[in-house]
C-alpha positions as CSV (number, residue, x, y, z in Angstrom):
1,M,-149.5,190.9,-1.3
2,E,-152.2,193.3,-2.4
3,R,-152.7,193.5,-6.1
4,S,-154.0,196.1,-8.4
5,D,-154.0,197.4,-11.8
6,V,-151.8,200.5,-11.2
7,I,-149.8,201.8,-8.2
8,I,-149.4,205.5,-8.0
9,L,-146.8,206.9,-5.9
10,G,-148.1,210.3,-4.9
11,G,-151.5,211.4,-3.7
12,G,-151.5,214.9,-5.0
13,L,-154.1,216.4,-7.6
14,V,-152.8,214.5,-10.5
15,G,-152.5,211.3,-8.9
16,L,-156.0,211.2,-7.3
17,T,-157.5,212.6,-10.6
18,L,-155.9,209.5,-12.4
19,A,-157.2,207.1,-9.9
20,L,-160.6,208.3,-10.1
21,A,-160.6,208.3,-14.0
22,L,-159.4,204.6,-13.9
23,D,-162.0,203.7,-11.1
24,R,-164.8,205.2,-13.4
25,H,-163.7,202.6,-16.0
26,G,-163.2,199.6,-13.8
27,L,-159.4,199.8,-13.3
28,S,-158.0,199.6,-9.8
29,A,-155.3,201.8,-8.3
30,A,-153.5,201.8,-5.1
31,I,-152.3,205.4,-4.2
32,V,-149.2,205.8,-1.8
33,D,-148.2,208.9,-0.2
34,P,-146.2,209.8,3.0
35,A,-148.2,212.8,3.8
36,D,-151.0,212.8,6.3
37,P,-154.2,213.9,4.4
38,A,-155.2,215.9,7.5
39,T,-152.2,218.1,6.9
40,T,-152.5,218.4,3.2
41,T,-156.2,219.5,3.3
42,A,-155.6,222.1,6.3
43,P,-155.9,225.8,5.5
44,A,-152.3,226.5,6.4
45,Y,-150.9,224.0,4.0
46,D,-151.5,225.5,0.6
47,G,-152.6,229.0,-0.1
48,R,-152.9,228.7,-3.7
49,A,-155.9,228.8,-6.1
50,T,-155.8,227.3,-9.7
51,A,-157.4,228.3,-12.9
52,I,-158.9,225.1,-14.1
53,A,-158.9,225.1,-17.7
54,S,-162.4,224.5,-19.6
55,A,-161.2,221.2,-21.0
56,S,-160.0,219.9,-17.5
57,W,-163.1,221.2,-15.9
58,R,-165.1,218.7,-18.4
59,M,-163.1,215.9,-17.1
60,F,-164.1,216.8,-13.7
61,E,-168.0,217.0,-14.6
62,T,-167.5,213.5,-16.3
63,L,-165.9,212.2,-13.1
64,G,-168.5,213.6,-10.9
65,I,-165.9,216.0,-9.2
66,A,-167.5,219.3,-10.3
67,D,-170.7,218.4,-8.7
68,R,-168.7,218.3,-5.4
69,L,-167.6,221.9,-6.2
70,E,-170.9,223.2,-6.8
71,G,-171.0,227.1,-5.9
72,E,-167.3,227.1,-5.0
73,G,-165.6,227.7,-8.3
74,C,-165.5,231.2,-9.9
75,A,-165.9,231.1,-13.8
76,I,-163.2,233.1,-15.7
77,R,-165.2,234.9,-18.8
78,T,-162.5,237.3,-19.7
79,I,-158.7,237.2,-19.5
80,R,-156.7,240.8,-20.1
81,V,-153.1,240.7,-20.8
82,S,-151.4,244.0,-20.7
83,E,-147.7,245.5,-20.7
84,G,-147.6,247.1,-17.2
85,L,-150.7,249.4,-16.9
86,S,-150.4,250.8,-20.5
87,P,-153.7,250.7,-22.6
88,G,-154.1,248.1,-25.1
89,G,-152.9,244.6,-24.8
90,I,-155.0,241.4,-25.4
91,V,-158.5,240.6,-24.6
92,F,-159.7,237.0,-24.5
93,D,-163.5,236.6,-24.1
94,A,-165.4,233.4,-23.5
95,P,-167.3,232.4,-26.5
96,E,-170.4,231.5,-24.5
97,E,-171.9,232.5,-21.1
98,D,-172.1,228.9,-20.2
99,D,-168.6,227.9,-21.6
100,P,-165.9,230.1,-19.5
101,L,-162.2,230.3,-20.1
102,G,-161.5,228.5,-16.9
103,I,-163.0,228.0,-13.3
104,M,-160.8,229.2,-10.3
105,V,-160.7,226.9,-7.3
106,E,-158.6,226.8,-4.3
107,N,-156.1,223.9,-4.4
108,R,-156.9,222.9,-0.7
109,R,-160.5,222.5,-1.4
110,L,-159.9,220.6,-4.8
111,R,-157.4,218.1,-2.9
112,Q,-160.0,217.9,-0.3
113,V,-162.8,217.0,-2.9
114,L,-160.7,214.6,-4.9
115,R,-159.7,212.7,-1.8
116,E,-163.2,212.3,-0.4
117,A,-164.3,211.0,-3.9
118,A,-161.4,208.6,-3.9
119,G,-162.0,207.4,-0.3
120,V,-165.5,206.0,-1.4
121,A,-164.4,205.0,-4.8
122,E,-164.8,201.2,-5.5
123,H,-161.4,200.4,-7.2
124,V,-159.2,203.0,-5.2
125,R,-157.2,202.2,-2.3
126,L,-155.7,205.1,-0.4
127,L,-152.6,204.3,1.5
128,M,-152.0,207.7,3.4
129,P,-149.6,208.4,5.3
130,A,-147.3,205.4,3.9
131,R,-144.0,205.5,2.3
132,A,-142.4,203.2,-0.4
133,A,-139.4,201.7,1.2
134,D,-138.4,199.4,-1.7
135,V,-139.6,199.3,-5.5
136,V,-138.9,196.7,-8.0
137,R,-139.7,196.9,-11.7
138,D,-139.0,194.0,-13.8
139,E,-140.5,191.7,-16.7
140,A,-142.6,189.9,-14.1
141,G,-144.3,193.4,-12.9
142,V,-144.0,195.8,-10.1
143,R,-143.7,195.2,-6.5
144,V,-143.7,197.8,-3.9
145,A,-142.8,197.2,-0.2
146,L,-144.2,199.9,2.3
147,D,-142.2,200.9,5.3
148,D,-145.0,199.5,7.4
149,G,-144.6,196.1,6.0
150,R,-147.3,195.9,3.6
151,A,-146.6,194.7,-0.1
152,L,-148.2,195.9,-3.1
153,T,-148.1,194.6,-6.7
154,A,-149.3,195.8,-10.0
155,P,-148.2,195.5,-13.7
156,L,-147.6,199.5,-13.8
157,L,-146.0,202.0,-11.5
158,V,-146.9,205.7,-11.9
159,G,-144.6,208.3,-10.6
160,A,-146.7,211.5,-9.5
161,E,-144.8,212.7,-6.5
162,G,-144.0,216.3,-7.7
163,R,-141.1,218.3,-8.7
164,N,-138.6,216.2,-6.7
165,S,-139.9,212.8,-7.5
166,P,-137.7,209.9,-6.0
167,T,-139.2,207.6,-8.6
168,R,-138.0,209.6,-11.4
169,E,-134.5,210.0,-9.7
170,T,-134.3,206.2,-8.9
171,A,-135.3,205.4,-12.4
172,G,-132.2,207.5,-13.7
173,I,-134.3,209.6,-15.9
174,Q,-132.4,212.8,-16.9
175,V,-134.0,216.2,-16.3
176,A,-133.5,219.5,-17.9
177,R,-133.7,221.9,-14.9
178,W,-133.1,225.7,-13.9
179,Q,-134.3,228.2,-11.4
180,Y,-135.6,231.6,-12.3
181,D,-134.4,234.6,-10.3
182,H,-138.1,235.1,-9.0
183,H,-140.2,234.0,-6.2
184,A,-144.1,233.8,-6.5
185,I,-146.0,235.6,-3.7
186,V,-149.5,234.1,-3.2
187,V,-152.2,235.8,-1.3
188,T,-155.9,236.3,-1.4
189,V,-157.3,239.9,-1.2
190,E,-160.7,241.8,-0.9
191,H,-161.2,244.8,-3.1
192,E,-164.0,247.2,-3.3
193,R,-165.4,246.6,-6.9
194,H,-166.4,243.5,-8.4
195,H,-163.8,241.7,-10.8
196,E,-166.6,241.0,-13.3
197,N,-165.1,237.5,-13.5
198,T,-162.0,238.8,-15.2
199,A,-158.5,237.7,-14.8
200,Y,-155.6,239.9,-15.5
201,E,-152.0,239.1,-16.4
202,I,-150.1,242.5,-15.9
203,F,-146.4,242.4,-17.0
204,Y,-144.0,244.6,-15.1
205,P,-140.2,244.9,-15.6
206,T,-139.7,243.1,-12.3
207,G,-142.0,240.3,-13.2
208,P,-145.6,239.2,-14.1
209,F,-148.5,240.2,-11.7
210,A,-151.6,238.1,-12.0
211,I,-155.1,238.9,-10.6
212,L,-157.4,235.9,-10.5
213,P,-161.2,236.1,-9.8
214,M,-162.7,234.3,-6.9
215,L,-165.9,234.0,-5.0
216,P,-167.7,236.3,-4.0
217,G,-167.0,238.9,-6.7
218,T,-164.9,241.1,-4.5
219,R,-162.2,238.6,-3.7
220,S,-159.2,237.7,-5.9
221,A,-156.2,235.5,-5.9
222,I,-152.8,237.5,-6.4
223,V,-149.9,235.6,-7.8
224,W,-147.0,238.1,-7.9
225,S,-143.6,237.3,-9.3
226,V,-140.7,239.3,-7.5
227,P,-137.1,239.1,-7.8
228,A,-135.8,236.5,-5.3
229,A,-133.5,239.0,-3.5
230,D,-136.8,241.0,-2.7
231,A,-139.2,238.1,-1.7
232,A,-138.5,238.1,2.0
233,A,-138.9,241.9,2.5
234,Y,-142.3,241.7,0.5
235,V,-143.6,238.9,2.6
236,D,-142.5,240.6,6.0
237,L,-144.5,243.8,5.2
238,P,-147.2,244.6,7.5
239,D,-150.8,243.7,6.2
240,R,-151.9,247.5,5.4
241,A,-148.2,248.0,3.6
242,M,-148.5,244.8,1.6
243,A,-152.2,245.7,0.6
244,H,-150.8,249.1,-0.6
245,E,-148.3,247.6,-2.7
246,I,-150.7,245.2,-4.3
247,E,-153.4,248.1,-5.0
248,K,-150.6,250.0,-6.5
249,R,-149.8,247.3,-8.9
250,M,-153.5,246.8,-9.6
251,G,-153.5,250.5,-10.5
252,G,-156.6,251.1,-8.3
253,F,-159.1,249.7,-10.7
254,L,-160.6,247.4,-8.3
255,G,-160.6,250.0,-5.5
256,A,-159.3,249.6,-2.1
257,V,-157.5,246.4,-1.2
258,T,-157.1,244.4,2.1
259,L,-155.6,241.1,2.8
260,A,-158.1,238.1,3.0
261,G,-155.8,235.5,4.2
262,P,-151.9,234.6,5.0
263,R,-149.2,234.9,2.3
264,W,-147.0,232.1,0.9
265,T,-143.9,232.4,-1.2
266,Y,-142.6,229.8,-3.6
267,P,-139.4,229.8,-5.5
268,L,-139.9,229.5,-9.3
269,G,-138.0,227.0,-11.5
270,F,-138.1,224.9,-14.6
271,H,-137.7,221.2,-15.3
272,H,-138.6,218.9,-17.9
273,A,-137.9,215.0,-17.9
274,A,-136.1,213.7,-20.9
275,V,-138.7,210.9,-21.4
276,M,-141.9,210.2,-19.4
277,T,-141.5,206.4,-19.4
278,S,-139.3,203.4,-18.4
279,Q,-139.6,200.1,-17.7
280,R,-143.3,199.5,-16.4
281,L,-143.2,203.0,-15.3
282,V,-144.8,206.4,-16.3
283,L,-144.4,209.8,-14.9
284,A,-147.2,212.4,-14.7
285,G,-147.6,215.9,-13.7
286,D,-144.8,217.7,-11.8
287,A,-142.8,214.5,-11.9
288,A,-142.4,214.9,-15.5
289,H,-142.5,218.8,-15.9
290,G,-142.6,221.7,-14.1
291,I,-143.2,225.3,-15.5
292,H,-143.4,228.9,-14.7
293,P,-147.0,230.0,-13.6
294,I,-146.8,232.8,-16.2
295,A,-149.6,231.2,-18.1
296,G,-151.4,229.3,-15.2
297,Q,-150.9,226.1,-17.2
298,G,-148.8,223.9,-14.6
299,L,-151.7,221.8,-13.1
300,N,-153.8,221.6,-16.2
301,L,-150.6,220.0,-18.1
302,G,-150.6,217.4,-15.3
303,L,-154.4,216.8,-15.6
304,R,-153.9,216.4,-19.4
305,D,-151.3,213.6,-18.5
306,A,-154.0,212.1,-16.3
307,A,-156.5,211.9,-18.9
308,A,-154.3,210.6,-21.6
309,L,-152.8,207.9,-19.6
310,A,-156.2,206.8,-18.3
311,Q,-157.5,206.4,-21.8
312,V,-154.2,204.6,-23.0
313,L,-154.7,202.1,-20.2
314,V,-158.5,201.6,-20.3
315,E,-158.2,201.2,-24.0
316,G,-155.2,198.7,-23.6
317,A,-157.1,196.6,-20.9
318,R,-160.0,196.3,-23.1
319,L,-157.8,194.8,-25.5
320,G,-156.4,192.3,-23.0
321,L,-152.9,194.0,-23.1
322,D,-150.5,193.9,-20.1
323,L,-150.8,197.4,-18.6
324,G,-147.0,197.7,-18.4
325,D,-146.5,196.6,-21.9
326,A,-143.6,198.9,-23.6
327,Q,-145.8,199.5,-26.6
328,L,-148.7,200.6,-24.7
329,L,-146.6,203.0,-22.6
330,S,-145.1,204.4,-25.7
331,R,-148.3,205.7,-27.0
332,Y,-148.6,207.6,-23.7
333,E,-144.9,209.0,-24.3
334,R,-145.8,210.0,-27.9
335,W,-149.2,211.6,-26.8
336,R,-147.9,213.8,-24.2
337,S,-144.3,214.4,-24.7
338,L,-144.6,216.9,-27.5
339,D,-147.4,218.7,-25.7
340,T,-145.7,219.0,-22.5
341,F,-142.5,220.3,-24.3
342,M,-144.2,222.7,-26.4
343,V,-146.0,224.3,-23.4
344,A,-142.9,224.3,-21.2
345,A,-140.8,225.9,-24.0
346,A,-143.6,228.6,-24.5
347,T,-143.9,229.4,-20.8
348,D,-140.2,229.6,-20.6
349,G,-139.7,231.9,-23.6
350,L,-142.6,234.2,-22.2
351,T,-140.7,234.4,-19.0
352,R,-137.6,235.4,-20.7
353,I,-139.4,237.8,-23.2
354,Y,-141.1,239.7,-20.6
355,G,-138.1,240.0,-18.4
356,V,-136.0,242.0,-20.9
357,P,-135.9,245.7,-19.5
358,G,-136.0,248.8,-21.2
359,R,-138.5,251.0,-23.2
360,T,-137.5,249.4,-26.6
361,A,-138.4,245.9,-25.3
362,A,-141.6,247.2,-23.8
363,A,-142.6,248.8,-26.9
364,V,-142.1,245.6,-29.0
365,R,-144.0,243.4,-26.5
366,R,-147.0,246.0,-26.9
367,F,-146.8,245.7,-30.6
368,G,-146.7,242.0,-30.4
369,M,-149.8,241.8,-28.2
370,G,-151.6,244.3,-30.5
371,L,-151.0,242.0,-33.5
372,I,-152.5,239.0,-31.5
373,Q,-155.4,241.1,-30.7
374,R,-156.2,242.0,-34.2
375,I,-155.3,238.7,-36.0
376,G,-158.4,236.3,-35.4
377,P,-156.5,233.0,-36.1
378,L,-153.6,233.7,-34.0
379,K,-155.9,235.0,-30.9
380,E,-158.0,231.9,-31.4
381,Q,-155.0,229.7,-31.0
382,F,-154.0,231.3,-27.8
383,M,-157.4,231.1,-26.4
384,A,-157.5,227.3,-27.4
385,E,-154.1,227.1,-25.4
386,A,-155.7,228.7,-22.5
387,R,-159.0,226.5,-22.4
388,G,-156.6,223.5,-22.8
389,E,-158.1,222.4,-26.2
390,S,-155.1,222.3,-28.3
391,G,-153.5,219.4,-29.9
392,E,-155.2,215.8,-29.8
393,L,-157.6,215.8,-26.7
394,P,-158.3,212.8,-24.7
395,L,-161.8,211.8,-24.3
396,L,-162.1,212.8,-20.8
397,L,-161.0,216.4,-21.6
398,R,-164.0,216.3,-24.3
399,G,-166.4,215.6,-21.7
400,L,-166.7,211.9,-22.8
401,S,-166.2,208.7,-21.1
402,I,-163.3,206.5,-22.4
C-alpha cells in the first residue's frame, strides 16, 4: 500500500497546483485522475484561456511555474467595463507597469506546464489515467483502492474533480445549484489593431461579452454569453459570419476580425457546496463552488483554495498534527467558506442585474458604474477583488513561502 500525506482526486489545474505547493514544503501527494494526460493537454481538448489574477500569479512565481510560462502570458494592464458600447463605464488601470491586473494564459498550456512540473517533483506521484474504485474514510485514515488493483493510504483526501465531483456526492455534501439560461461561446480571434493589453467586459441585453488580450498584441480570447436557445445557431455559423458577429459586438474598435481557432461552447451554471470539509476530506476548486464567468474569478477562486489549504496543512505538519484532524480542517473551512460564498453571491448578483432588460435598467446600471468610477475607495475595492487581493491572503498569494 502506497502512503502519502495527501491523496488528491482530480488532476486538473487546482489539484496540480495544490500538489506542487505541498511538494515545495516537503509534503507528499498522490494525484489520481481518470483522464489521459495526452488528451487533456491536446489543443482540441480545451479552448479556454484564463485571466490569472496577480495574486495567483505571485503563487506561480513562488512555485516556479511562472518561469516555465516565460513569454507566453499576456499582461492585463487595463480593464474596461461598459453597458453596451455606451460611453462611460468603469476603467481599472494597473497601479504599476510591472504589477498587472492579471496575466492571460491558455488553459491547455497552463495544464501542460503544471503537469510537467508535477512529473519531476520529488514528493508528487501522478496516477493518470487511474480511477478510484473504492474510498474509505474513517478515524484511522483514508484508504483508496484503484481500479487497477493498486492501494493508496493517507491521513487526508482532497476532492478536486470539478463541478460534478463524485467525492462530494458520495460524502453526501449538499449543494445549492442552478443553471443559467445562457451558454458561453469561447473562441480566439485576430484583429487589426493592437489590444494595448486591455480587457473589455461589455454588457449587452442578451449577455456579457468579454474581450481578453492575448499574445501577440493583435490576438484576443472572446467569451461571449448567449441565450441557450441561440447557442447552437451561433456555433454553426460559417467562419466569416461568426467573425462579423464578433466584430459587430466589439464595435469595430479593434478593426477587422478573423477567427484564429475552433470554437467551444459551455453551458453556464452555479453551484456552491454547503460545507467544504467532512471526515478526513476537503473540497477544493470547482468541486466546492462553480460560478458564472462574468468576473473571470472561477479558477482564481480555486487557486485561493489551494494556497489556503497548503498553508493549513504545512503549518499543521510542523506542529506534528494529524493532517486529517477535524480542528485543522475547520481552519480551512473558516478561511475559505466566506470568501467563496461572497464571490459566488456577487457574480450571481451581477449576472442577474445585467440580465434585466429595458432602458430604465440600463440607465440605472450606467449610473452605478459612474459612481464606482468616481468613488476612489469603492473602485479600489473592486480592483482588489479583480487582482485576488481581498480578505486574508495566504502566504503563497503574497509571493511568500509558507
